[in-house]
N, C-alpha and C positions, 0 to 999 in steps of 0.2 A: 463510472468517474470514483473517484474516494471524496471523501468531504471532509471541514474542520470537526467533525463531528465522530469521533471516532466510533467502528462498527457502522454509519453510514454509510452505502453505498447510493447511486444513483444509477441505475440499469435506464437505458433505454434506447430508441432508432431517431438515425439521424438520412439520410442521402449521401451520397459520397460525395457531390457535387457541391453540397451545404456543410459538410461536415469542419472542415478547419472556422466558418464564421461562425455553427457552432458550440462551435468549444471554446473560440475565444469569448462567445460572449458571455456559454456558464465560467467560466473562468473566472471572468470579472464582475458578471454578477452576479453569481449565484442562482440557484436554484427554492423556490417555495420557503424561502425566508432559511436557507440554507446556504451559508457561504461557505468560502476555501474550495472550492471545485475545482478538483486535477483531473486530467484523462491515465485514465492507466490502462488500458485495451480496446480495440476496434475493431471489429473485424464484417466485411463487407458477405450478408448471407442469400443464395437462394429464398424467399416463402421465408423474409425475415417477415411477416405479422403473422405470421401461421408458430414462428419458434419467438417470434415475445409472448404470445398467448402464449405458448404454452410454458416460458417460464415465472410468465405472472403466475402461471395457476400452479406451481412447482414450490413458489417461492414465496406464494399467496399469504400465509400467517408471519412475515417478515417483512410485508409489507407495509409501507404509510398509507391510512388510506387518502384515496386521492391524489397518488403523488406517485413518484417514480423511484420512492426512494424505498431503502431497504437496509432492512441491520445485520447486514449478515457478511462475511469474515470477506472480502479482496479476492482476498486470496486464493477459498474453493472456488469462489467465483470468474475469476485469471485461467483456474484449469481447464472446467466444465465448458467455456467460452474459446475460451483455446484451442479445442477437442473438437467440435464444427469443421466440418467443409466449406472451404472459404475461404478468400482474399485477405489477408490481415495490411488495413489499416492502419494500428498504428497499436503496439512500437515501430519506425521503422527503421530500427537500425539492429531489429532480434525478428530472427526467424519463430512462428508459430512455436519448434520444438521447444527452445531456447526459450517462452516469457513459461511458458509450460513448467520448465523446467526449476527457471524463477520462482515461481510461483509454489508449485512442492517444493520448494525448500523454504521458502517465504512464511508457509503455513506452519512445514516443521520447529524453524524458532520459535516463533510462536508458542506452537504446541508445546517444545519445554519449557517457555517459562515458568508457566501455569504449577510446575513443581516446585516455585518459592513462596517458603511461605512468608510473614509479612515481618518486615524487618529493615535494616542497616545492614548493606553490602558493603568491603570494600576491596579493593582488588590494587596491586604495589603489585612490578613485576619488569626487572630486564628485557630491552628489545632490542634483538641487536642490529648495530645500525643508527638507534635511536636514542636509545638511554633507558628513563626508570618511565615506565611509565604508570599511575595514578588516577583510581577512581571510586568513586563514593557514589551507593545508591541503593533506592531506599524500593520496598515492595512493600505495595499500598493495596490490599481489598483484589491482589492480584492484580493491575499496575508495576510495572517497572521502570521507575525513574532515574536516571542516570543525570547526578548533579551538576551545576553551573561547578565552573571550575577544575574537573576532571582530565588531567592530562590526559593525556591521547595521543598511540603510536598511527603512526600513518597506516593504511592499509595495504595489501597487497597484489597487482595483479587475481582476476577472477572471479566467483560470486561474491560480492558484498549486497548485504540487506539489506532494505530499504531505510532501517533504523538508522543505517549509519549515514547512506547515501544523503540522509534527508537534517545529520544533524549539523548545526548553525559551528561550526571550530575554526577557531583563527589560530594564529603560530601554532601545532599542538593543543588551543586550550578548550575545552569545552564551553561556550559560551553565554547557554540557557540551558535549560534542566532538558529533557531528553528523554 
């Protein structure tokens, strides 16, 4: 699960019989004083106790003590978990291969943004069938933010990065910094 804190994720196990109720509870109540949990990937595994212990050991240097919270890139973790043998529980609408491929692309998108130096950036271009798209963004300490009021063209079908899927856009206008 992702959290409201960028780069802080929750890894844990729960039985498939109570998966939905556990996700419902975490998404509404948070975990260990961290809110905004959102499910991203779940897989049913054989010998899950041993696999959870292995993940805890592999990621031990990134773990928040006495919690199931880790300072890790969610897309790298999804790539690893979707590589395991087992039945994917979430998301239901995609195959493990699609989830893996999307996680690879998401990670690449984030990696590419690391090359932008701090500053203010502008984009203006004509989009066929839409008109003029105009955007303003700032990069501060490696964090890229598109500013409120940017005019956003609709996206084509196919892969859409999470940052765009989650953006609050009304009538083609970004209504919140993202």
